[in-house]
Residue frames as qw, qx, qy, qz and C-alpha x, y, z in Angstrom:
[[0.004, -0.891, -0.453, 0.003, 0.03, 0.01, 0.00],
 [0.425, 0.495, -0.013, 0.758, 1.36, 3.38, -0.94],
 [0.341, -0.494, -0.432, 0.673, 2.13, 5.95, 1.74],
 [0.132, 0.836, 0.354, 0.398, 0.33, 9.24, 1.35],
 [0.449, -0.165, -0.236, 0.846, 2.16, 12.41, 2.28],
 [0.042, 0.826, 0.356, -0.434, 0.82, 15.83, 3.11],
 [0.575, 0.525, 0.319, 0.540, 1.07, 17.62, -0.27],
 [0.065, -0.976, -0.049, -0.201, 0.98, 21.08, 1.28],
 [0.597, -0.705, 0.327, 0.201, 4.02, 20.27, 3.42],
 [0.765, 0.106, 0.437, 0.461, 5.78, 18.62, 0.44],
 [0.376, 0.800, 0.239, 0.401, 5.23, 21.74, -1.63],
 [0.301, -0.944, 0.126, -0.040, 6.62, 23.91, 1.16],
 [0.719, -0.441, 0.418, 0.337, 9.78, 21.76, 1.39],
 [0.666, 0.438, 0.386, 0.464, 10.22, 21.86, -2.45],
 [0.162, 0.919, 0.086, 0.349, 10.07, 25.69, -2.39],
 [0.498, -0.840, 0.213, 0.035, 12.26, 26.01, 0.71],
 [0.667, -0.431, 0.526, 0.305, 15.02, 23.66, -0.34],
 [0.411, 0.647, -0.407, -0.496, 14.75, 23.80, -4.15],
 [0.246, -0.202, 0.944, 0.087, 14.59, 19.99, -4.36],
 [0.430, -0.029, -0.664, -0.611, 12.43, 17.74, -6.44],
 [0.774, -0.253, 0.106, -0.571, 9.25, 16.09, -5.18],
 [0.920, 0.113, -0.374, -0.007, 10.85, 12.67, -5.91],
 [0.423, 0.373, -0.584, 0.584, 13.94, 13.42, -3.87],
 [0.349, -0.357, 0.413, -0.762, 11.84, 14.63, -0.88],
 [0.888, -0.137, -0.009, -0.440, 9.57, 11.56, -0.95],
 [0.810, 0.228, -0.496, 0.212, 12.59, 9.33, -1.22],
 [0.115, 0.407, -0.574, 0.701, 13.99, 10.97, 1.84],
 [0.612, -0.275, 0.257, -0.695, 10.70, 10.41, 3.71],
 [0.943, 0.041, -0.241, -0.224, 10.63, 6.76, 2.66],
 [0.670, -0.606, 0.417, 0.101, 14.17, 6.33, 4.05],
 [0.887, 0.296, 0.215, 0.281, 15.81, 5.38, 0.77],
 [0.378, 0.744, -0.186, 0.519, 18.06, 8.52, 0.86],
 [0.731, -0.565, -0.199, 0.327, 20.67, 8.78, 3.63],
 [0.452, 0.377, -0.071, 0.805, 22.40, 12.14, 3.93],
 [0.139, -0.270, -0.418, 0.856, 22.38, 15.20, 6.13],
 [0.311, 0.021, -0.235, -0.921, 19.85, 16.79, 3.75],
 [0.536, -0.242, -0.726, -0.356, 17.63, 13.75, 3.85],
 [0.387, -0.353, -0.707, 0.475, 17.73, 13.77, 7.67],
 [0.032, 0.183, 0.157, -0.970, 16.82, 17.49, 7.66],
 [0.426, -0.099, -0.493, -0.752, 13.92, 16.88, 5.29],
 [0.506, -0.317, -0.802, -0.004, 12.56, 14.08, 7.51],
 [0.272, -0.336, -0.553, 0.712, 12.78, 16.24, 10.64],
 [0.153, 0.132, -0.070, -0.977, 11.23, 19.30, 8.96],
 [0.451, -0.196, -0.668, -0.559, 8.43, 17.21, 7.44],
 [0.441, -0.379, -0.777, 0.240, 7.56, 15.72, 10.83],
 [0.162, -0.321, -0.367, 0.858, 7.63, 19.13, 12.55],
 [0.257, 0.065, -0.269, -0.926, 5.44, 20.76, 9.84],
 [0.471, -0.262, -0.762, -0.359, 2.96, 17.93, 9.88],
 [0.360, -0.375, -0.697, 0.494, 2.69, 18.25, 13.61],
 [0.031, 0.241, 0.120, -0.963, 1.96, 21.95, 13.25],
 [0.378, -0.066, -0.535, -0.753, -0.65, 21.31, 10.62],
 [0.467, -0.332, -0.819, -0.018, -2.31, 18.63, 12.77],
 [0.243, -0.371, -0.540, 0.715, -2.30, 20.91, 15.79],
 [0.160, 0.146, -0.119, -0.969, -3.86, 23.76, 13.76],
 [0.443, -0.157, -0.664, -0.581, -6.66, 21.44, 12.62],
 [0.429, -0.337, -0.811, 0.210, -7.57, 20.24, 16.04]]
């Protein structure tokens, strides 16, 4: 089953870092291992938490 990511957060990360959607989703899946990938994973989690908090 495919994992669904928050597209708003993905778009924000694309704009902020100037990376491709494919690279960002690869980072989130864990198939990329670098400092940038680690940063993307942490930022994605933090932004999703903020979005979730705002919706509650």
